MARBAMAR-126971 format. One record per residue: residue in one letter; chain; x, y, z of N, C-alpha, C, O, CB in turn. Coordinates in Angstrom, 3 decimals. Glycine has a CB too. Layout:
<rs>
  res  chain      n.px      n.py      n.pz     ca.px     ca.py     ca.pz      c.px      c.py      c.pz      o.px      o.py      o.pz     cb.px     cb.py     cb.pz
    a      A         X         Y         Z         X         Y         Z         X         Y         Z         X         Y         Z         X         Y         Z
...
</rs>
This chain:
<rs>
  res  chain      n.px      n.py      n.pz     ca.px     ca.py     ca.pz      c.px      c.py      c.pz      o.px      o.py      o.pz     cb.px     cb.py     cb.pz
    m      A    21.644    -3.797   -18.111    21.114    -4.247   -16.836    19.747    -3.632   -16.573    18.835    -4.306   -16.093    22.079    -3.901   -15.706
    r      A    19.612    -2.368   -16.885    18.346    -1.678   -16.662    17.235    -2.288   -17.508    16.094    -2.407   -17.060    18.489    -0.189   -16.973
    w      A    17.582    -2.674   -18.744    16.579    -3.270   -19.622    16.119    -4.623   -19.105    14.953    -4.985   -19.263    17.130    -3.415   -21.031
    a      A    17.016    -5.363   -18.496    16.652    -6.669   -17.945    15.624    -6.505   -16.833    14.672    -7.281   -16.753    17.900    -7.405   -17.415
    v      A    15.802    -5.517   -15.987    14.848    -5.260   -14.905    13.499    -4.847   -15.477    12.457    -5.283   -14.988    15.381    -4.169   -13.954
    v      A    13.510    -4.023   -16.493    12.267    -3.578   -17.136    11.552    -4.761   -17.781    10.333    -4.884   -17.664    12.557    -2.486   -18.195
    i      A    12.286    -5.620   -18.450    11.684    -6.783   -19.113    11.066    -7.718   -18.083     9.958    -8.212   -18.291    12.735    -7.537   -19.954
    v      A    11.764    -7.972   -16.970    11.226    -8.840   -15.921     9.972    -8.211   -15.311     8.988    -8.911   -15.070    12.291    -9.097   -14.824
    a      A     9.995    -6.909   -15.060     8.833    -6.231   -14.483     7.637    -6.284   -15.427     6.519    -6.543   -14.981     9.174    -4.776   -14.153
    v      A     7.844    -6.048   -16.704     6.760    -6.107   -17.686     6.219    -7.533   -17.791     5.009    -7.728   -17.906     7.251    -5.612   -19.070
    g      A     7.104    -8.531   -17.751     6.669    -9.930   -17.798     5.827   -10.301   -16.594     4.793   -10.953   -16.738     7.869   -10.852   -17.883
    a      A     6.255    -9.897   -15.409     5.486   -10.190   -14.189     4.134    -9.497   -14.226     3.125   -10.077   -13.827     6.267    -9.752   -12.933
    f      A     4.108    -8.272   -14.699     2.855    -7.536   -14.823     1.924    -8.228   -15.814     0.723    -8.334   -15.565     3.122    -6.087   -15.261
    g      A     2.468    -8.700   -16.937     1.668    -9.399   -17.939     1.085   -10.695   -17.396    -0.068   -11.020   -17.680     2.507    -9.687   -19.167
    i      A     1.864   -11.436   -16.622     1.370   -12.680   -16.031     0.244   -12.388   -15.053    -0.763   -13.095   -15.040     2.509   -13.440   -15.324
    a      A     0.400   -11.358   -14.236    -0.645   -10.990   -13.275    -1.929   -10.582   -13.989    -3.022   -10.951   -13.558    -0.163    -9.849   -12.370
    i      A    -1.806    -9.829   -15.068    -2.980    -9.406   -15.847    -3.677   -10.631   -16.448    -4.900   -10.747   -16.368    -2.566    -8.408   -16.974
    y      A    -2.909   -11.540   -17.048    -3.499   -12.730   -17.644    -4.191   -13.590   -16.588    -5.267   -14.132   -16.839    -2.430   -13.544   -18.370
    d      A    -3.574   -13.720   -15.399    -4.173   -14.516   -14.330    -5.538   -13.949   -13.942    -6.494   -14.702   -13.763    -3.241   -14.561   -13.101
    q      A    -5.630   -12.643   -13.813    -6.910   -12.026   -13.479    -7.930   -12.212   -14.610    -9.107   -12.465   -14.351    -6.714   -10.533   -13.185
    y      A    -7.478   -12.089   -15.852    -8.364   -12.321   -16.998    -8.875   -13.763   -16.988   -10.068   -14.004   -17.172    -7.625   -12.020   -18.330
    d      A    -7.962   -14.724   -16.771    -8.318   -16.143   -16.748    -9.359   -16.413   -15.672   -10.339   -17.112   -15.927    -7.072   -17.012   -16.513
    k      A    -9.163   -15.868   -14.469   -10.123   -16.074   -13.381   -11.500   -15.523   -13.746   -12.515   -16.152   -13.449    -9.619   -15.411   -12.092
    g      A   -11.542   -14.371   -14.378   -12.826   -13.762   -14.734   -13.521   -14.422   -15.915   -14.746   -14.547   -15.931   -12.624   -12.319   -15.038
    a      A   -12.741   -14.844   -16.901   -13.326   -15.387   -18.120   -13.641   -16.882   -18.031   -14.611   -17.342   -18.634   -12.398   -15.142   -19.270
    n      A   -12.847   -17.634   -17.300   -12.969   -19.091   -17.325   -13.468   -19.718   -16.029   -13.688   -20.928   -15.979   -11.659   -19.680   -17.660
    y      A   -13.648   -18.926   -14.990   -14.060   -19.467   -13.692   -15.220   -18.676   -13.119   -15.396   -17.493   -13.409   -12.886   -19.463   -12.708
    q      A   -15.999   -19.351   -12.305   -17.142   -18.728   -11.635   -17.003   -18.985   -10.133   -16.663   -20.092    -9.716   -18.511   -19.289   -12.187
    r      A   -17.262   -17.977    -9.344   -17.181   -18.123    -7.893   -18.357   -18.962    -7.390   -19.512   -18.683    -7.713   -17.165   -16.732    -7.201
    v      A   -18.054   -19.988    -6.600   -19.087   -20.838    -5.997   -18.727   -21.063    -4.531   -17.563   -20.966    -4.144   -19.221   -22.208    -6.762
    d      A   -19.736   -21.364    -3.726   -19.503   -21.721    -2.339   -19.298   -23.228    -2.256   -20.129   -24.002    -2.731   -20.682   -21.264    -1.433
    a      A   -18.201   -23.633    -1.657   -17.886   -25.045    -1.498   -17.921   -25.398    -0.013   -17.528   -24.592     0.830   -16.499   -25.379    -2.117
    r      A   -18.377   -26.570     0.296   -18.410   -27.057     1.674   -17.143   -27.877     1.912   -16.834   -28.782     1.137   -19.704   -27.912     1.954
    i      A   -16.423   -27.566     2.964   -15.185   -28.273     3.286   -15.529   -29.650     3.843   -16.292   -29.769     4.802   -14.325   -27.463     4.302
    s      A   -14.959   -30.690     3.233   -15.199   -32.047     3.727   -14.063   -32.518     4.632   -14.300   -33.310     5.544   -15.370   -33.016     2.554
    s      A   -12.843   -32.052     4.401   -11.736   -32.393     5.298   -10.600   -31.394     5.144   -10.435   -30.769     4.097   -11.230   -33.821     5.020
    v      A    -9.824   -31.261     6.207    -8.649   -30.390     6.216    -7.480   -31.194     6.770    -7.565   -31.743     7.869    -8.898   -29.088     7.066
    n      A    -6.399   -31.263     6.019    -5.189   -31.935     6.463    -4.101   -30.874     6.593    -3.552   -30.416     5.591    -4.764   -33.080     5.470
    d      A    -3.793   -30.485     7.822    -2.804   -29.447     8.094    -1.564   -30.090     8.690    -1.590   -30.586     9.816    -3.374   -28.363     9.046
    q      A    -0.483   -30.079     7.930     0.792   -30.571     8.420     1.805   -29.442     8.312     1.608   -28.492     7.555     1.259   -31.828     7.627
    c      A     2.873   -29.548     9.062     3.890   -28.505     9.062     5.271   -29.102     8.821     5.487   -30.307     8.948     3.867   -27.733    10.386
    y      A     6.188   -28.223     8.471     7.591   -28.593     8.371     8.407   -27.377     8.778     7.912   -26.249     8.779     7.964   -29.080     6.925
    l      A     9.649   -27.622     9.118    10.550   -26.549     9.516    11.442   -26.195     8.334    11.910   -27.076     7.612    11.399   -26.957    10.753
    e      A    11.676   -24.895     8.143    12.465   -24.444     6.997    13.403   -23.331     7.416    13.049   -22.449     8.199    11.553   -23.970     5.854
    k      A    14.615   -23.395     6.870    15.592   -22.318     7.082    16.280   -22.056     5.749    16.661   -22.985     5.037    16.643   -22.690     8.205
    v      A    16.434   -20.773     5.424    17.092   -20.374     4.181    18.397   -19.674     4.539    18.411   -18.721     5.318    16.170   -19.443     3.316
    e      A    19.486   -20.156     3.963    20.783   -19.511     4.140    21.192   -18.918     2.807    21.220   -19.603     1.785    21.859   -20.514     4.667
    r      A    21.507   -17.645     2.836    21.911   -16.949     1.616    23.414   -16.692     1.644    23.951   -16.101     2.581    21.134   -15.618     1.457
    g      A    24.063   -17.150     0.599    25.483   -16.872     0.426    25.635   -15.693    -0.524    24.652   -15.030    -0.854    26.242   -18.121    -0.110
    v      A    26.839   -15.433    -0.957    27.077   -14.341    -1.900    26.383   -14.630    -3.222    25.770   -13.740    -3.812    28.588   -14.130    -2.122
    i      A    26.477   -15.866    -3.687    25.884   -16.238    -4.972    24.766   -17.259    -4.798    23.844   -17.308    -5.613    26.954   -16.794    -5.905
    t      A    24.834   -18.054    -3.771    23.903   -19.173    -3.629    22.855   -18.918    -2.550    23.005   -18.056    -1.683    24.665   -20.445    -3.310
    k      A    21.811   -19.689    -2.643    20.768   -19.722    -1.618    20.474   -21.185    -1.344    20.152   -21.942    -2.260    19.466   -18.940    -2.068
    t      A    20.585   -21.584    -0.084    20.362   -22.969     0.299    19.184   -23.039     1.252    19.127   -22.291     2.228    21.626   -23.578     0.942
    t      A    18.241   -23.933     0.977    17.065   -24.109     1.825    17.152   -25.465     2.513    17.350   -26.495     1.868    15.750   -23.991     0.996
    f      A    17.002   -25.446     3.829    16.987   -26.667     4.634    15.567   -26.877     5.141    14.946   -25.942     5.647    18.008   -26.586     5.825
    t      A    15.047   -28.097     5.010    13.692   -28.397     5.478    13.671   -29.714     6.235    14.519   -30.585     6.036    12.707   -28.449     4.297
    s      A    12.686   -29.833     7.103    12.461   -31.078     7.828    11.394   -31.883     7.101    10.848   -31.438     6.091    12.042   -30.805     9.301
    d      A    11.104   -33.059     7.615     9.990   -33.851     7.113     8.683   -33.245     7.613     8.682   -32.438     8.542    10.118   -35.336     7.555
    l      A     7.575   -33.635     6.995     6.266   -33.196     7.465     5.968   -33.815     8.821     6.285   -34.979     9.067     5.166   -33.565     6.450
    t      A     5.361   -33.032     9.691     5.006   -33.491    11.020     3.783   -32.721    11.498     3.329   -31.791    10.830     6.191   -33.321    12.003
    r      A     3.251   -33.107    12.652     2.137   -32.344    13.227     2.631   -30.947    13.568     3.789   -30.776    13.948     1.554   -33.054    14.497
    c      A     1.774   -29.953    13.437     2.176   -28.565    13.648     2.602   -28.309    15.096     3.518   -27.524    15.339     1.034   -27.629    13.271
    e      A     1.953   -28.957    16.049     2.329   -28.783    17.450     3.760   -29.280    17.674     4.528   -28.654    18.404     1.340   -29.533    18.380
    t      A     4.112   -30.390    17.056     5.452   -30.949    17.182     6.479   -30.017    16.545     7.539   -29.781    17.125     5.519   -32.342    16.535
    a      A     6.182   -29.489    15.370     7.103   -28.566    14.698     7.336   -27.317    15.539     8.465   -26.838    15.640     6.559   -28.174    13.316
    e      A     6.287   -26.793    16.136     6.401   -25.599    16.978     7.261   -25.887    18.208     8.089   -25.061    18.593     5.004   -25.104    17.408
    l      A     7.068   -27.049    18.823     7.876   -27.435    19.988     9.349   -27.596    19.619    10.231   -27.129    20.339     7.346   -28.741    20.595
    l      A     9.611   -28.264    18.486    10.991   -28.449    18.050    11.671   -27.106    17.797    12.824   -26.912    18.182    11.039   -29.310    16.786
    r      A    10.972   -26.193    17.160    11.541   -24.880    16.842    11.900   -24.116    18.110    12.910   -23.414    18.155    10.559   -24.061    15.997
    k      A    11.079   -24.253    19.125    11.312   -23.502    20.365    12.340   -24.163    21.277    13.121   -23.466    21.925    10.012   -23.337    21.115
    e      A    12.354   -25.496    21.342    13.112   -26.163    22.393    14.316   -26.978    21.940    15.251   -27.162    22.719    12.216   -27.039    23.127
    h      A    14.323   -27.466    20.716    15.432   -28.318    20.272    16.527   -27.454    19.638    16.239   -26.660    18.743    14.931   -29.397    19.260
    p      A    17.778   -27.599    20.091    18.854   -26.738    19.570    19.072   -26.862    18.057    19.440   -25.885    17.405    20.145   -27.064    20.280
    k      A    18.850   -28.037    17.505    19.070   -28.228    16.064    18.102   -27.400    15.226    18.466   -26.952    14.139    18.929   -29.705    15.701
    w      A    16.872   -27.186    15.708    15.836   -26.544    14.913    15.624   -25.068    15.251    14.751   -24.428    14.665    14.552   -27.279    15.089
    q      A    16.392   -24.523    16.170    16.263   -23.099    16.478    16.755   -22.291    15.291    17.766   -22.632    14.679    17.054   -22.725    17.763
    g      A    16.044   -21.226    14.967    16.357   -20.432    13.786    15.576   -20.854    12.557    15.647   -20.194    11.520    17.816   -20.515    13.495
    y      A    14.833   -21.944    12.661    13.979   -22.401    11.562    12.604   -21.759    11.697    12.226   -21.312    12.780    13.861   -23.956    11.550
    h      A    11.869   -21.715    10.610    10.500   -21.193    10.603     9.525   -22.347    10.378     9.808   -23.273     9.619    10.322   -20.098     9.504
    v      A     8.382   -22.278    11.044     7.342   -23.294    10.856     6.533   -22.925     9.619     5.987   -21.825     9.533     6.414   -23.409    12.122
    m      A     6.458   -23.843     8.665     5.722   -23.636     7.421     4.576   -24.649     7.363     4.725   -25.794     7.791     6.665   -23.777     6.172
    h      A     3.437   -24.216     6.832     2.261   -25.082     6.726     2.154   -25.692     5.334     2.534   -25.077     4.338     0.987   -24.296     7.053
    k      A     1.636   -26.898     5.286     1.218   -27.539     4.035    -0.214   -28.006     4.306    -0.436   -28.983     5.021     2.197   -28.761     3.600
    i      A    -1.163   -27.304     3.734    -2.573   -27.538     4.029    -3.258   -28.075     2.778    -3.165   -27.482     1.703    -3.267   -26.236     4.525
    e      A    -3.941   -29.195     2.929    -4.758   -29.739     1.852    -6.216   -29.664     2.306    -6.593   -30.236     3.329    -4.337   -31.218     1.493
    v      A    -7.019   -28.955     1.533    -8.439   -28.787     1.848    -9.245   -29.508     0.777    -9.125   -29.196    -0.408    -8.837   -27.267     1.930
    r      A   -10.061   -30.464     1.186   -10.960   -31.158     0.262   -12.318   -30.491     0.370   -12.840   -30.293     1.467   -11.050   -32.700     0.578
    v      A   -12.886   -30.148    -0.777   -14.165   -29.445    -0.807   -15.157   -30.165    -1.711   -14.777   -30.899    -2.623   -13.972   -28.000    -1.278
    v      A   -16.439   -29.935    -1.434   -17.536   -30.429    -2.265   -18.284   -29.199    -2.757   -18.610   -28.312    -1.968   -18.493   -31.422    -1.468
    y      A   -18.556   -29.141    -4.054   -19.203   -27.969    -4.643   -20.111   -28.395    -5.784   -20.004   -29.508    -6.299   -18.155   -26.955    -5.141
    v      A   -20.993   -27.509    -6.167   -21.861   -27.741    -7.315   -21.225   -27.032    -8.507   -21.024   -25.818    -8.480   -23.333   -27.229    -7.049
    s      A   -20.913   -27.793    -9.546   -20.241   -27.261   -10.728   -21.204   -26.461   -11.598   -22.333   -26.892   -11.832   -19.621   -28.396   -11.540
    p      A   -20.763   -25.294   -12.080   -21.600   -24.533   -13.008   -21.714   -25.201   -14.380   -22.572   -24.825   -15.179   -21.044   -23.133   -13.170
    v      A   -20.864   -26.181   -14.658   -20.883   -26.859   -15.958   -22.101   -27.767   -16.081   -22.853   -27.678   -17.053   -19.596   -27.675   -16.158
    d      A   -22.295   -28.643   -15.090   -23.355   -29.642   -15.199   -24.349   -29.616   -14.039   -25.290   -30.409   -14.027   -22.747   -31.002   -15.293
    g      A   -24.164   -28.727   -13.069   -25.086   -28.636   -11.942   -24.989   -29.809   -10.975   -25.822   -29.945   -10.078   -26.483   -28.533   -12.449
    a      A   -23.980   -30.659   -11.152   -23.799   -31.826   -10.287   -22.773   -31.512    -9.201   -21.986   -30.573    -9.319   -23.353   -33.062   -11.114
    t      A   -22.800   -32.311    -8.153   -21.857   -32.164    -7.051   -20.540   -32.838    -7.405   -20.520   -33.965    -7.901   -22.436   -32.756    -5.751
    h      A   -19.443   -32.140    -7.146   -18.098   -32.652    -7.420   -17.215   -32.419    -6.216   -17.522   -31.592    -5.357   -17.490   -31.984    -8.674
    q      A   -16.095   -33.164    -6.154   -15.092   -32.974    -5.111   -13.826   -32.432    -5.736   -13.511   -32.707    -6.894   -14.809   -34.294    -4.357
    s      A   -13.105   -31.653    -4.942   -11.842   -31.109    -5.402   -10.917   -30.954    -4.210   -11.356   -30.965    -3.060   -12.044   -29.758    -6.129
    s      A    -9.653   -30.813    -4.492    -8.649   -30.625    -3.449    -7.874   -29.346    -3.752    -7.461   -29.117    -4.888    -7.688   -31.858    -3.356
    l      A    -7.680   -28.521    -2.736    -6.923   -27.282    -2.872    -5.705   -27.352    -1.955    -5.794   -27.842    -0.829    -7.809   -26.040    -2.534
    q      A    -4.585   -26.866    -2.434    -3.359   -26.811    -1.635    -3.139   -25.369    -1.180    -3.280   -24.433    -1.966    -2.125   -27.336    -2.448
    m      A    -2.794   -25.203     0.093    -2.548   -23.869     0.642    -1.303   -23.907     1.513    -0.931   -24.953     2.044    -3.770   -23.365     1.457
    s      A    -0.665   -22.752     1.651     0.474   -22.654     2.562     0.124   -21.824     3.792     0.943   -21.673     4.698     1.681   -22.046     1.844
    y      A    -1.082   -21.290     3.822    -1.574   -20.550     4.987    -3.092   -20.587     4.960    -3.703   -20.811     3.915    -1.047   -19.071     4.997
    f      A    -3.697   -20.366     6.126    -5.153   -20.352     6.204    -5.678   -18.994     5.748    -5.089   -17.968     6.088    -5.631   -20.669     7.644
    p      A    -6.776   -18.962     4.984    -7.359   -17.691     4.582    -7.795   -16.902     5.824    -8.367   -17.470     6.755    -8.559   -17.920     3.628
    n      A    -7.530   -15.631     5.830    -7.859   -14.734     6.945    -7.170   -15.139     8.244    -7.536   -14.641     9.308    -9.360   -14.701     7.158
    g      A    -6.188   -16.025     8.185    -5.453   -16.443     9.369    -6.229   -17.331    10.331    -5.738   -17.640    11.417    -4.994   -15.253    10.091
    k      A    -7.426   -17.742     9.951    -8.262   -18.574    10.817    -8.273   -20.004    10.306    -8.437   -20.230     9.107    -9.701   -18.020    10.892
    p      A    -8.099   -20.982    11.205    -8.124   -22.387    10.771    -9.465   -22.761    10.137   -10.516   -22.265    10.541    -7.838   -23.311    11.959
    l      A    -9.410   -23.628     9.155   -10.610   -24.136     8.492   -10.993   -25.465     9.117   -10.133   -26.214     9.581   -10.387   -24.291     6.961
    r      A   -12.287   -25.753     9.128   -12.785   -26.999     9.699   -13.788   -27.629     8.727   -14.405   -26.944     7.912   -13.440   -26.749    11.094
    a      A   -13.930   -28.937     8.837   -14.924   -29.636     8.023   -16.294   -29.053     8.315   -16.644   -28.814     9.471   -14.906   -31.167     8.300
    g      A   -17.072   -28.823     7.258   -18.402   -28.237     7.389   -18.429   -26.746     7.104   -19.492   -26.201     6.809   -18.931   -28.487     8.764
    d      A   -17.278   -26.065     7.186   -17.222   -24.636     6.862   -17.468   -24.437     5.364   -17.263   -25.346     4.560   -15.849   -24.027     7.277
    v      A   -17.906   -23.242     5.014   -18.101   -22.876     3.611   -16.915   -22.028     3.176   -16.530   -21.081     3.862   -19.454   -22.108     3.399
    l      A   -16.341   -22.376     2.033   -15.182   -21.692     1.489   -15.481   -21.291     0.048   -15.804   -22.157    -0.766   -13.913   -22.588     1.570
    p      A   -15.385   -20.012    -0.292   -15.583   -19.632    -1.690   -14.398   -20.096    -2.546   -13.240   -19.894    -2.180   -15.769   -18.101    -1.813
    v      A   -14.699   -20.712    -3.674   -13.670   -21.160    -4.616   -14.087   -20.743    -6.024   -15.224   -20.328    -6.250   -13.456   -22.715    -4.530
    l      A   -13.170   -20.857    -6.947   -13.474   -20.607    -8.355   -13.615   -21.952    -9.058   -12.679   -22.752    -9.066   -12.365   -19.730    -9.032
    a      A   -14.779   -22.200    -9.646   -15.040   -23.432   -10.387   -15.002   -23.120   -11.883   -15.528   -22.102   -12.333   -16.418   -24.057    -9.980
    s      A   -14.379   -24.001   -12.629   -14.255   -23.817   -14.067   -15.634   -23.786   -14.725   -16.548   -24.507   -14.324   -13.395   -24.933   -14.678
    k      A   -15.760   -22.943   -15.734   -17.007   -22.854   -16.489   -17.100   -23.926   -17.576   -18.165   -24.129   -18.160   -17.137   -21.474   -17.116
    t      A   -15.973   -24.622   -17.851   -15.967   -25.611   -18.929   -15.595   -27.018   -18.472   -15.973   -27.986   -19.131   -15.018   -25.177   -20.000
    k      A   -14.872   -27.164   -17.372   -14.445   -28.475   -16.880   -15.005   -28.665   -15.477   -14.614   -27.957   -14.550   -12.881   -28.608   -16.884
    a      A   -15.908   -29.605   -15.320   -16.663   -29.767   -14.082   -15.794   -30.049   -12.861   -16.155   -29.655   -11.752   -17.649   -30.871   -14.245
    e      A   -14.667   -30.717   -13.037   -13.858   -31.121   -11.888   -12.712   -30.156   -11.561   -11.878   -30.468   -10.711   -13.295   -32.484   -12.138
    m      A   -12.656   -29.007   -12.208   -11.521   -28.094   -12.049   -11.888   -26.908   -11.163   -12.903   -26.248   -11.388   -11.039   -27.596   -13.418
    t      A   -11.052   -26.639   -10.146   -11.245   -25.487    -9.253    -9.925   -24.769    -9.025    -8.846   -25.298    -9.295   -11.848   -25.933    -7.903
    r      A   -10.047   -23.544    -8.517    -8.894   -22.719    -8.115    -9.258   -21.989    -6.842   -10.431   -21.766    -6.541    -8.483   -21.705    -9.242
    s      A    -8.236   -21.624    -6.108    -8.449   -20.734    -4.970    -8.710   -19.337    -5.482    -8.276   -18.961    -6.571    -7.238   -20.747    -4.010
    i      A    -9.417   -18.587    -4.688    -9.720   -17.197    -5.085    -8.505   -16.328    -4.886    -8.552   -15.129    -5.159   -10.911   -16.633    -4.280
</rs>
């Protein structure tokens, strides 16, 4: 049992190291201009049994509606409001110097502040594929 924990810990550490290497070797930080933000929410509750874990979720809805349901509707009390954020950005690729569009998926806003169209967001742009980006 102890060896299994050690193997999992070493594997997770190795993945984290490779991810940092990949970001440094294959991506370059660029400033991207946000063209649109689509912020939707859903309600989620996780029930843990002795052996099982069951997750209950609602459909996507406006965040204000999800917050109201969580507070006032008896069926949704005990649920957590979760975000599904799609940010479309425009950036200049280090590959060809041309302007490209990309979409990033987030589950929370960076620094806890909502993003708006026109804001500048730092992203990682691929050094070899013009249309490929990652979040920092």
